[in-house]
C-alpha positions, 0 to 999 in steps of 0.5 A: 319315673318320679316314683322310681326315684323315690326309693333311691332318695329314701335310701340315701336319706336313710344312709344319711340318718345312719351316718348322723347317728353313728357320728353322735354315737362315736362322740359318746363312746369311751376309748376304753369301751372295747365292745362298743368301739368294735360294734361302732366299727362294724356299723361304719363298715356296713354303711361304707359298703352301702355307700359304695353300692349306692355310688356304683348304682349311680354310676350305672344310672349316669352311664345309661343317661349318657347313652340315652342323650347320645341317642337323642342327639343322633336322632335329632341330627338325623331328623334335621338332615332328612326333613328338618330343613325348609326350602329357602325363599329367595 
């Protein structure tokens, strides 16, 4: 399971690195350099789309986790009702 999370973590790290590079590039682009501004805007839109996709993926992962937690709680309640109670000694 840890291996499944590594690609997601490296993808998030790659997006963070790209954002840092774009930020640095945005600071150095001159306002009159139309070609570089257009290229920068395209790159920012690409990163934005990837961030939206990553958010959607994380949302789905969280939904799946909620379903698993709910199932585990239901199983736990059922297990306590069926055989989890010990007879009391009085």
